[in-house]
N, CA, C and O atoms as CSV, one atom per row, in Angstrom:
chain,resi,resn,atom,element,x,y,z
A,1,MET,N,N,13.551,21.501,-25.918
A,1,MET,CA,C,12.833,20.759,-26.401
A,1,MET,C,C,10.767,21.483,-26.341
A,1,MET,O,O,10.138,21.105,-25.352
A,2,SER,N,N,10.318,22.016,-26.937
A,2,SER,CA,C,9.490,22.170,-27.017
A,2,SER,C,C,8.372,21.561,-27.491
A,2,SER,O,O,8.430,21.133,-28.644
A,3,LEU,N,N,6.990,21.367,-26.638
A,3,LEU,CA,C,5.817,20.789,-27.670
A,3,LEU,C,C,4.844,21.865,-27.987
A,3,LEU,O,O,4.141,22.399,-27.129
A,4,ASP,N,N,4.829,22.146,-29.177
A,4,ASP,CA,C,3.255,23.127,-29.377
A,4,ASP,C,C,2.429,21.948,-29.794
A,4,ASP,O,O,2.636,21.249,-30.786
A,5,LEU,N,N,1.341,21.794,-28.801
A,5,LEU,CA,C,-0.015,21.066,-28.942
A,5,LEU,C,C,-1.074,21.960,-29.399
A,5,LEU,O,O,-1.002,23.135,-29.038
A,6,SER,N,N,-2.032,21.593,-30.129
A,6,SER,CA,C,-3.087,22.637,-30.292
A,6,SER,C,C,-4.242,21.840,-29.536
A,6,SER,O,O,-4.311,20.612,-29.497
A,7,GLU,N,N,-4.986,22.575,-29.044
A,7,GLU,CA,C,-6.138,22.540,-28.229
A,7,GLU,C,C,-6.758,21.056,-28.249
A,7,GLU,O,O,-6.838,20.322,-27.264
A,8,ALA,N,N,-7.190,20.746,-29.580
A,8,ALA,CA,C,-7.626,19.218,-29.939
A,8,ALA,C,C,-6.716,17.824,-29.373
A,8,ALA,O,O,-6.965,16.788,-28.757
A,9,GLN,N,N,-5.378,18.570,-30.060
A,9,GLN,CA,C,-4.462,17.293,-29.344
A,9,GLN,C,C,-4.502,17.305,-27.911
A,9,GLN,O,O,-4.923,16.282,-27.371
A,10,ILE,N,N,-4.199,18.121,-27.303
A,10,ILE,CA,C,-4.489,18.064,-25.635
A,10,ILE,C,C,-5.483,17.089,-25.225
A,10,ILE,O,O,-5.410,16.220,-24.357
A,11,GLN,N,N,-6.593,17.456,-26.158
A,11,GLN,CA,C,-7.759,16.870,-25.468
A,11,GLN,C,C,-7.695,15.486,-25.777
A,11,GLN,O,O,-7.985,14.670,-24.902
A,12,ASN,N,N,-7.238,14.997,-27.289
A,12,ASN,CA,C,-6.908,13.762,-27.400
A,12,ASN,C,C,-6.289,12.793,-26.409
A,12,ASN,O,O,-6.708,11.681,-26.086
A,13,ILE,N,N,-4.944,13.591,-25.892
A,13,ILE,CA,C,-4.064,13.065,-25.007
A,13,ILE,C,C,-5.001,12.871,-23.740
A,13,ILE,O,O,-5.033,11.754,-23.224
A,14,LEU,N,N,-5.618,13.707,-23.316
A,14,LEU,CA,C,-6.522,13.756,-21.736
A,14,LEU,C,C,-7.806,12.462,-22.218
A,14,LEU,O,O,-8.245,11.687,-21.368
A,15,GLU,N,N,-8.105,12.435,-23.173
A,15,GLU,CA,C,-9.367,11.031,-23.316
A,15,GLU,C,C,-8.561,10.034,-23.500
A,15,GLU,O,O,-9.062,9.021,-23.012
A,16,ALA,N,N,-7.413,9.812,-24.037
A,16,ALA,CA,C,-6.739,8.646,-23.993
A,16,ALA,C,C,-6.669,8.037,-22.888
A,16,ALA,O,O,-7.122,6.913,-22.668
A,17,TYR,N,N,-5.983,8.881,-21.971
A,17,TYR,CA,C,-5.331,8.972,-20.589
A,17,TYR,C,C,-6.548,8.306,-19.982
A,17,TYR,O,O,-6.705,7.094,-19.834
A,18,LYS,N,N,-7.441,9.340,-19.630
A,18,LYS,CA,C,-8.465,8.687,-18.895
A,18,LYS,C,C,-9.435,7.523,-19.537
A,18,LYS,O,O,-10.097,6.960,-18.665
A,19,ASN,N,N,-9.657,7.055,-20.835
A,19,ASN,CA,C,-10.066,5.933,-21.221
A,19,ASN,C,C,-9.071,4.611,-20.492
A,19,ASN,O,O,-9.604,3.565,-20.123
A,20,LYS,N,N,-7.468,4.877,-20.353
A,20,LYS,CA,C,-6.833,3.713,-20.669
A,20,LYS,C,C,-7.004,3.421,-18.980
A,20,LYS,O,O,-6.977,2.340,-18.392
A,21,ARG,N,N,-7.196,4.847,-18.418
A,21,ARG,CA,C,-7.226,4.431,-16.576
A,21,ARG,C,C,-8.545,3.506,-16.192
A,21,ARG,O,O,-8.532,2.613,-15.346
A,22,GLU,N,N,-9.671,3.899,-16.978
A,22,GLU,CA,C,-10.706,3.136,-17.248
A,22,GLU,C,C,-10.670,1.297,-17.283
A,22,GLU,O,O,-11.121,0.341,-16.653
A,23,ARG,N,N,-9.789,1.607,-18.504
A,23,ARG,CA,C,-9.776,0.433,-18.748
A,23,ARG,C,C,-8.848,-1.066,-17.605
A,23,ARG,O,O,-8.972,-2.276,-17.416
A,24,GLU,N,N,-8.077,-0.057,-17.201
A,24,GLU,CA,C,-6.974,-0.423,-15.808
A,24,GLU,C,C,-7.925,-0.875,-15.082
A,24,GLU,O,O,-8.077,-2.082,-14.892
A,25,LYS,N,N,-9.002,0.409,-14.374
A,25,LYS,CA,C,-9.995,0.009,-12.901
A,25,LYS,C,C,-10.653,-1.042,-13.382
A,25,LYS,O,O,-10.875,-1.846,-12.477
A,26,GLN,N,N,-11.153,-1.463,-14.653
A,26,GLN,CA,C,-11.935,-2.161,-14.719
A,26,GLN,C,C,-11.206,-3.542,-15.112
A,26,GLN,O,O,-11.892,-4.511,-14.786
A,27,ARG,N,N,-10.322,-3.783,-15.560
A,27,ARG,CA,C,-9.455,-4.963,-15.615
A,27,ARG,C,C,-8.775,-5.316,-13.849
A,27,ARG,O,O,-8.220,-6.372,-13.548
A,28,TYR,N,N,-8.932,-4.529,-13.205
A,28,TYR,CA,C,-8.333,-4.669,-11.924
A,28,TYR,C,C,-10.013,-5.338,-10.965
A,28,TYR,O,O,-10.152,-6.470,-10.501
A,29,GLU,N,N,-10.838,-4.424,-10.939
A,29,GLU,CA,C,-11.813,-5.262,-10.552
A,29,GLU,C,C,-12.609,-6.763,-11.060
A,29,GLU,O,O,-13.635,-7.346,-10.708
A,30,GLN,N,N,-11.980,-6.911,-11.652
A,30,GLN,CA,C,-12.605,-8.286,-12.524
A,30,GLN,C,C,-11.515,-9.249,-11.955
A,30,GLN,O,O,-11.915,-10.375,-11.658
A,31,ILE,N,N,-10.128,-8.952,-11.751
A,31,ILE,CA,C,-8.801,-10.043,-11.164
A,31,ILE,C,C,-8.873,-9.938,-9.493
A,31,ILE,O,O,-8.794,-10.847,-8.667
A,32,LYS,N,N,-9.016,-8.781,-9.335
A,32,LYS,CA,C,-8.878,-8.393,-7.381
A,32,LYS,C,C,-9.197,-9.629,-6.209
A,32,LYS,O,O,-8.703,-9.732,-5.086
A,33,ASP,N,N,-10.245,-10.561,-6.913
A,33,ASP,CA,C,-10.813,-10.911,-6.399
A,33,ASP,C,C,-10.187,-12.670,-6.566
A,33,ASP,O,O,-10.436,-13.548,-5.740
A,34,THR,N,N,-9.407,-12.855,-7.741
A,34,THR,CA,C,-8.905,-14.254,-8.048
A,34,THR,C,C,-7.897,-14.478,-7.099
A,34,THR,O,O,-7.059,-13.691,-6.659
A,35,GLU,N,N,-8.117,-15.796,-6.815
A,35,GLU,CA,C,-7.127,-16.712,-6.027
A,35,GLU,C,C,-5.284,-16.280,-6.926
A,35,GLU,O,O,-4.198,-15.909,-6.482
A,36,GLU,N,N,-5.544,-16.436,-7.604
A,36,GLU,CA,C,-3.859,-15.971,-8.269
A,36,GLU,C,C,-3.480,-14.689,-8.409
A,36,GLU,O,O,-2.281,-14.639,-8.687
A,37,PHE,N,N,-4.083,-13.425,-8.323
A,37,PHE,CA,C,-3.871,-12.562,-8.172
A,37,PHE,C,C,-3.651,-12.252,-6.785
A,37,PHE,O,O,-2.854,-11.334,-6.591
A,38,LYS,N,N,-4.200,-12.833,-5.702
A,38,LYS,CA,C,-4.117,-12.671,-4.152
A,38,LYS,C,C,-2.815,-13.058,-4.013
A,38,LYS,O,O,-1.935,-12.377,-3.487
A,39,ASN,N,N,-2.670,-14.299,-4.545
A,39,ASN,CA,C,-1.314,-15.257,-4.093
A,39,ASN,C,C,-0.306,-14.502,-4.938
A,39,ASN,O,O,0.831,-14.973,-4.974
A,40,TYR,N,N,-0.536,-13.513,-5.549
A,40,TYR,CA,C,0.913,-12.735,-6.738
A,40,TYR,C,C,0.965,-11.443,-5.719
A,40,TYR,O,O,1.962,-10.742,-5.891
A,41,ASN,N,N,0.427,-11.184,-5.105
A,41,ASN,CA,C,0.144,-9.832,-4.513
A,41,ASN,C,C,1.144,-9.918,-3.316
A,41,ASN,O,O,2.140,-9.262,-3.010
A,42,ARG,N,N,0.177,-11.506,-2.484
A,42,ARG,CA,C,1.388,-11.448,-1.091
A,42,ARG,C,C,2.309,-11.687,-1.725
A,42,ARG,O,O,3.090,-10.737,-1.779
A,43,ASN,N,N,2.664,-12.713,-2.361
A,43,ASN,CA,C,3.993,-12.904,-2.968
A,43,ASN,C,C,5.200,-11.711,-3.335
A,43,ASN,O,O,6.415,-11.796,-3.154
A,44,LYS,N,N,4.503,-10.721,-3.841
A,44,LYS,CA,C,5.212,-9.435,-3.847
A,44,LYS,C,C,5.753,-8.630,-2.976
A,44,LYS,O,O,6.901,-8.187,-2.937
A,45,ALA,N,N,4.535,-8.401,-2.021
A,45,ALA,CA,C,4.703,-7.978,-0.735
A,45,ALA,C,C,5.428,-8.363,0.536
A,45,ALA,O,O,5.756,-7.625,1.465
A,46,LYS,N,N,5.611,-9.641,0.396
A,46,LYS,CA,C,6.568,-10.549,1.170
A,46,LYS,C,C,8.023,-10.430,0.616
A,46,LYS,O,O,8.927,-10.393,1.450
A,47,LEU,N,N,8.301,-10.375,-0.562
A,47,LEU,CA,C,9.381,-10.054,-1.358
A,47,LEU,C,C,9.826,-8.974,-0.718
A,47,LEU,O,O,10.878,-8.929,-0.081
A,48,HIS,N,N,8.907,-7.918,-0.893
A,48,HIS,CA,C,9.572,-6.560,-0.409
A,48,HIS,C,C,10.150,-6.454,0.996
A,48,HIS,O,O,11.212,-6.050,1.468
A,49,TYR,N,N,9.125,-6.931,1.432
A,49,TYR,CA,C,9.553,-7.044,3.053
A,49,TYR,C,C,10.703,-7.573,3.377
A,49,TYR,O,O,11.430,-7.086,4.243
A,50,GLU,N,N,11.010,-8.746,2.634
A,50,GLU,CA,C,12.592,-9.356,2.811
A,50,GLU,C,C,13.404,-8.914,2.324
A,50,GLU,O,O,14.535,-9.285,2.639
A,51,ASN,N,N,13.258,-8.103,1.512
A,51,ASN,CA,C,14.430,-6.782,0.508
A,51,ASN,C,C,14.621,-5.875,1.218
A,51,ASN,O,O,15.732,-5.362,1.084
A,52,ASN,N,N,13.617,-5.206,2.354
A,52,ASN,CA,C,13.716,-4.201,2.656
A,52,ASN,C,C,13.539,-4.004,4.222
A,52,ASN,O,O,13.160,-2.916,4.655
A,53,LYS,N,N,13.825,-5.091,5.081
A,53,LYS,CA,C,13.358,-5.733,6.910
A,53,LYS,C,C,14.544,-4.408,7.203
A,53,LYS,O,O,14.109,-3.551,7.973
A,54,ASP,N,N,15.664,-4.218,6.787
A,54,ASP,CA,C,16.888,-3.425,7.292
A,54,ASP,C,C,16.779,-2.212,7.356
A,54,ASP,O,O,17.287,-1.637,8.319
A,55,MET,N,N,15.956,-1.332,6.166
A,55,MET,CA,C,15.452,-0.308,5.957
A,55,MET,C,C,14.261,-0.056,6.928
A,55,MET,O,O,14.274,0.880,7.727
A,56,TYR,N,N,13.206,-0.960,6.816
A,56,TYR,CA,C,12.304,-0.229,7.921
A,56,TYR,C,C,12.420,-0.328,9.345
A,56,TYR,O,O,11.747,0.327,10.141
A,57,LYS,N,N,13.440,-1.306,9.683
A,57,LYS,CA,C,14.062,-1.466,11.464
A,57,LYS,C,C,14.439,-0.390,11.600
A,57,LYS,O,O,13.810,0.320,12.385
A,58,GLU,N,N,15.765,0.246,10.805
A,58,GLU,CA,C,16.284,1.842,10.882
A,58,GLU,C,C,14.929,2.768,10.996
A,58,GLU,O,O,14.536,3.097,12.115
A,59,LYS,N,N,14.267,3.156,9.887
A,59,LYS,CA,C,13.298,3.715,10.012
A,59,LYS,C,C,12.334,3.873,11.310
A,59,LYS,O,O,11.951,4.918,11.835
A,60,TYR,N,N,12.034,2.431,11.701
A,60,TYR,CA,C,11.531,2.900,13.212
A,60,TYR,C,C,12.183,2.988,14.421
A,60,TYR,O,O,11.666,3.345,15.479
A,61,LYS,N,N,13.478,2.616,14.227
A,61,LYS,CA,C,14.251,2.581,15.567
A,61,LYS,C,C,14.323,4.256,15.335
A,61,LYS,O,O,13.917,4.955,16.263
A,62,ASN,N,N,14.788,4.850,14.218
A,62,ASN,CA,C,15.039,6.833,13.900
A,62,ASN,C,C,13.813,7.474,14.402
A,62,ASN,O,O,13.665,8.659,14.698
A,63,LYS,N,N,12.823,6.364,14.464
A,63,LYS,CA,C,11.006,7.586,14.535
A,63,LYS,C,C,10.770,7.190,16.073
A,63,LYS,O,O,9.780,7.793,16.486
A,64,LYS,N,N,11.431,6.263,17.192
A,64,LYS,CA,C,10.781,5.706,18.030
A,64,LYS,C,C,10.990,6.590,19.221
A,64,LYS,O,O,10.660,6.258,20.360
A,65,GLU,N,N,11.581,7.789,18.890
A,65,GLU,CA,C,11.531,8.709,20.031
A,65,GLU,C,C,10.348,9.904,19.748
A,65,GLU,O,O,9.646,10.578,20.501
A,66,LEU,N,N,10.473,9.825,18.482
A,66,LEU,CA,C,9.447,10.834,18.148
A,66,LEU,C,C,7.985,10.242,18.351
A,66,LEU,O,O,7.056,11.023,18.556
A,67,MET,N,N,7.811,9.125,18.306
A,67,MET,CA,C,6.517,8.190,18.463
A,67,MET,C,C,5.850,8.043,19.786
A,67,MET,O,O,4.639,7.840,19.863
A,68,LYS,N,N,6.650,8.145,20.865
A,68,LYS,CA,C,6.984,8.238,22.131
A,68,LYS,C,C,6.212,9.673,22.559
A,68,LYS,O,O,5.172,9.853,23.191
A,69,ALA,N,N,7.201,10.660,21.921
A,69,ALA,CA,C,6.778,11.677,22.252
A,69,ALA,C,C,5.480,12.049,21.897
A,69,ALA,O,O,4.961,12.670,22.825
A,70,ARG,N,N,4.412,11.864,20.493
A,70,ARG,CA,C,3.617,11.701,20.192
A,70,ARG,C,C,2.624,11.680,20.879
A,70,ARG,O,O,1.829,12.540,21.258
A,71,ASN,N,N,2.777,10.114,21.082
A,71,ASN,CA,C,1.610,9.226,21.891
A,71,ASN,C,C,1.786,10.165,23.175
A,71,ASN,O,O,0.743,10.181,23.828
A,72,SER,N,N,2.783,10.937,23.718
A,72,SER,CA,C,1.996,11.253,25.559
A,72,SER,C,C,1.833,12.550,24.804
A,72,SER,O,O,0.945,13.104,25.452
A,73,TYR,N,N,2.181,13.407,23.766
A,73,TYR,CA,C,1.260,14.699,23.677
A,73,TYR,C,C,-0.083,13.903,23.559
A,73,TYR,O,O,-0.641,13.952,24.655
A,74,TYR,N,N,-0.729,13.274,22.758
A,74,TYR,CA,C,-2.007,12.956,22.817
A,74,TYR,C,C,-2.579,11.917,23.692
A,74,TYR,O,O,-3.509,11.330,23.140
A,75,TYR,N,N,-2.325,11.522,24.837
A,75,TYR,CA,C,-2.837,11.635,26.200
A,75,TYR,C,C,-3.049,12.346,26.861
A,75,TYR,O,O,-4.014,12.232,27.616
A,76,TYR,N,N,-2.209,13.443,26.878
A,76,TYR,CA,C,-2.165,14.717,28.036
A,76,TYR,C,C,-3.336,15.803,27.230
A,76,TYR,O,O,-4.143,16.552,27.781
A,77,LYS,N,N,-3.125,15.605,25.856
A,77,LYS,CA,C,-4.183,16.384,24.957
A,77,LYS,C,C,-5.561,15.851,24.950
A,77,LYS,O,O,-6.491,16.562,24.569
A,78,ARG,N,N,-5.738,14.648,25.349
A,78,ARG,CA,C,-6.739,14.017,25.370
A,78,ARG,C,C,-7.719,14.509,26.914
A,78,ARG,O,O,-8.931,14.692,27.024
A,79,LYS,N,N,-6.551,14.616,28.009
A,79,LYS,CA,C,-7.213,14.661,29.567
A,79,LYS,C,C,-7.515,16.449,29.656
A,79,LYS,O,O,-8.396,16.901,30.389
A,80,ASN,N,N,-6.657,17.300,28.815
A,80,ASN,CA,C,-6.524,18.821,28.766
A,80,ASN,C,C,-5.421,18.921,29.679
A,80,ASN,O,O,-5.694,19.725,30.571
A,81,ASP,N,N,-4.617,18.564,29.765
A,81,ASP,CA,C,-3.716,18.747,30.945
A,81,ASP,C,C,-2.220,19.255,30.139
A,81,ASP,O,O,-1.577,18.213,30.259
A,82,MET,N,N,-1.565,19.942,29.615
A,82,MET,CA,C,-0.769,20.070,28.797
A,82,MET,C,C,0.026,20.404,29.568
A,82,MET,O,O,1.021,19.688,29.680
A,83,GLU,N,N,-0.107,21.768,30.507
A,83,GLU,CA,C,0.949,21.580,31.351
A,83,GLU,C,C,1.503,20.796,32.222
A,83,GLU,O,O,2.538,21.070,32.830
A,84,ALA,N,N,0.904,19.845,32.331
A,84,ALA,CA,C,1.277,18.056,32.748
A,84,ALA,C,C,2.655,17.650,32.011
A,84,ALA,O,O,3.808,17.372,32.339
A,85,PHE,N,N,2.065,17.744,31.102
A,85,PHE,CA,C,2.854,17.124,29.989
A,85,PHE,C,C,4.244,17.832,29.460
A,85,PHE,O,O,5.006,17.241,28.695
A,86,GLN,N,N,4.380,18.560,29.729
A,86,GLN,CA,C,5.513,19.817,29.426
A,86,GLN,C,C,6.233,19.612,30.670
A,86,GLN,O,O,7.429,19.802,30.451
A,87,LYS,N,N,6.023,19.315,31.842
A,87,LYS,CA,C,6.546,19.645,33.080
A,87,LYS,C,C,7.091,17.957,33.237
A,87,LYS,O,O,8.207,17.606,33.621
A,88,LYS,N,N,5.984,17.089,32.830
A,88,LYS,CA,C,6.922,15.555,33.359
A,88,LYS,C,C,7.929,15.181,32.076
A,88,LYS,O,O,9.014,14.618,32.219
A,89,HIS,N,N,7.517,15.486,31.145
A,89,HIS,CA,C,8.344,15.175,29.398
A,89,HIS,C,C,8.728,16.717,28.819
A,89,HIS,O,O,8.087,17.236,27.905
A,90,PRO,N,N,9.668,17.253,29.370
A,90,PRO,CA,C,10.354,18.074,28.677
A,90,PRO,C,C,11.397,18.042,27.390
A,90,PRO,O,O,11.666,18.844,26.495
A,91,GLU,N,N,11.735,17.051,27.655
A,91,GLU,CA,C,12.748,16.311,26.226
A,91,GLU,C,C,11.385,15.861,25.166
A,91,GLU,O,O,11.332,16.301,24.017
A,92,ARG,N,N,10.806,15.357,25.472
A,92,ARG,CA,C,9.324,14.935,24.501
A,92,ARG,C,C,8.889,16.472,23.957
A,92,ARG,O,O,8.684,16.853,22.804
A,93,TYR,N,N,8.838,17.068,24.993
A,93,TYR,CA,C,7.925,18.602,24.522
A,93,TYR,C,C,8.911,19.427,23.717
A,93,TYR,O,O,8.559,20.105,22.752
A,94,GLU,N,N,9.997,19.352,24.095
A,94,GLU,CA,C,10.913,19.724,22.929
A,94,GLU,C,C,10.841,19.460,21.697
A,94,GLU,O,O,10.460,20.226,20.812
A,95,LEU,N,N,11.290,18.110,21.559
A,95,LEU,CA,C,10.871,16.968,20.579
A,95,LEU,C,C,10.262,17.492,19.513
A,95,LEU,O,O,10.721,17.883,18.440
A,96,LEU,N,N,8.850,17.442,20.057
A,96,LEU,CA,C,7.593,18.032,19.141
A,96,LEU,C,C,8.070,19.448,18.723
A,96,LEU,O,O,8.398,19.692,17.562
A,97,LEU,N,N,8.100,20.564,19.923
A,97,LEU,CA,C,8.319,21.950,19.461
A,97,LEU,C,C,9.522,21.898,18.351
A,97,LEU,O,O,9.328,22.342,17.219
A,98,ILE,N,N,10.378,21.509,18.618
A,98,ILE,CA,C,11.631,21.792,17.219
A,98,ILE,C,C,11.464,21.317,16.160
A,98,ILE,O,O,12.090,21.763,15.198
A,99,GLY,N,N,10.356,20.020,15.985
A,99,GLY,CA,C,9.554,19.524,14.867
A,99,GLY,C,C,8.621,20.469,14.414
A,99,GLY,O,O,8.125,20.410,13.289
A,100,GLY,N,N,8.357,21.352,15.252
A,100,GLY,CA,C,7.269,21.847,14.539
A,100,GLY,C,C,5.673,21.100,14.781
A,100,GLY,O,O,4.661,21.295,14.109
A,101,TYR,N,N,5.834,20.266,15.879
A,101,TYR,CA,C,4.599,19.184,15.698
A,101,TYR,C,C,3.147,19.825,16.148
A,101,TYR,O,O,2.078,19.253,15.933
A,102,PHE,N,N,3.277,21.148,16.831
A,102,PHE,CA,C,1.997,21.854,17.465
A,102,PHE,C,C,2.903,23.719,17.311
A,102,PHE,O,O,3.115,24.419,18.301
A,103,ASN,N,N,3.159,24.001,16.316
A,103,ASN,CA,C,3.349,25.648,16.184
A,103,ASN,C,C,2.490,26.427,16.449
A,103,ASN,O,O,2.748,27.487,17.018
A,104,ASP,N,N,0.871,25.958,15.980
A,104,ASP,CA,C,0.132,26.831,16.251
A,104,ASP,C,C,-0.143,26.641,18.223
A,104,ASP,O,O,-0.636,27.604,18.811
A,105,TRP,N,N,0.082,25.874,18.705
A,105,TRP,CA,C,-0.021,25.929,20.319
A,105,TRP,C,C,0.298,26.622,21.025
A,105,TRP,O,O,1.517,26.598,21.196
A,106,ASN,N,N,-0.491,27.665,21.884
A,106,ASN,CA,C,0.122,28.547,22.828
A,106,ASN,C,C,0.777,28.121,23.873
A,106,ASN,O,O,0.106,27.218,24.372
A,107,PRO,N,N,2.066,28.355,24.673
A,107,PRO,CA,C,2.095,27.607,25.590
A,107,PRO,C,C,1.686,28.094,27.137
A,107,PRO,O,O,1.683,27.461,28.192
A,108,SER,N,N,1.401,29.255,26.883
A,108,SER,CA,C,0.896,29.971,28.015
A,108,SER,C,C,-0.705,29.465,28.060
A,108,SER,O,O,-1.222,29.764,29.137
A,109,SER,N,N,-1.628,28.753,27.117
A,109,SER,CA,C,-2.809,28.747,27.502
A,109,SER,C,C,-2.862,27.054,26.967
A,109,SER,O,O,-2.309,26.638,25.950
A,110,SER,N,N,-3.692,26.213,27.956
A,110,SER,CA,C,-3.601,25.033,26.988
A,110,SER,C,C,-4.846,24.234,26.928
A,110,SER,O,O,-4.964,23.015,27.046
A,111,SER,N,N,-5.970,25.344,26.678
A,111,SER,CA,C,-6.779,25.600,26.099
A,111,SER,C,C,-6.864,25.031,24.516
A,111,SER,O,O,-7.644,24.143,24.171
A,112,SER,N,N,-5.993,25.656,23.693
A,112,SER,CA,C,-5.961,25.426,22.315
A,112,SER,C,C,-4.717,24.959,21.925
A,112,SER,O,O,-3.670,25.597,21.811
A,113,THR,N,N,-4.958,23.647,21.709
A,113,THR,CA,C,-3.831,22.422,20.995
A,113,THR,C,C,-4.082,22.523,19.777
A,113,THR,O,O,-4.956,23.217,19.258
A,114,GLU,N,N,-3.223,21.743,19.208
A,114,GLU,CA,C,-2.894,22.007,17.754
A,114,GLU,C,C,-4.684,21.521,17.106
A,114,GLU,O,O,-4.941,21.575,15.904
């Protein structure tokens, strides 16, 4: 299925899309501060959280070690002591290295980090 559109038709489609987005933005700006809109969004967010609570718990559990490693990395990076990070937490260092977290970092020099 091929669509052969002329330049004028393409311009009309783009202009219609642009106008639609502007109307949607204006509508949002008018209703975003209303109590009804806020309550609707809060209820929608709460419902989404309740329906996906287990999925988020699993996601956080899976990323727990990565977050620990990343936080340790930032701590030692701030102290400019990457050798200490590598020596004290070799498993965290390996996790970040395997994940490509700092693939431009040269282990022989601690001055050039991420």
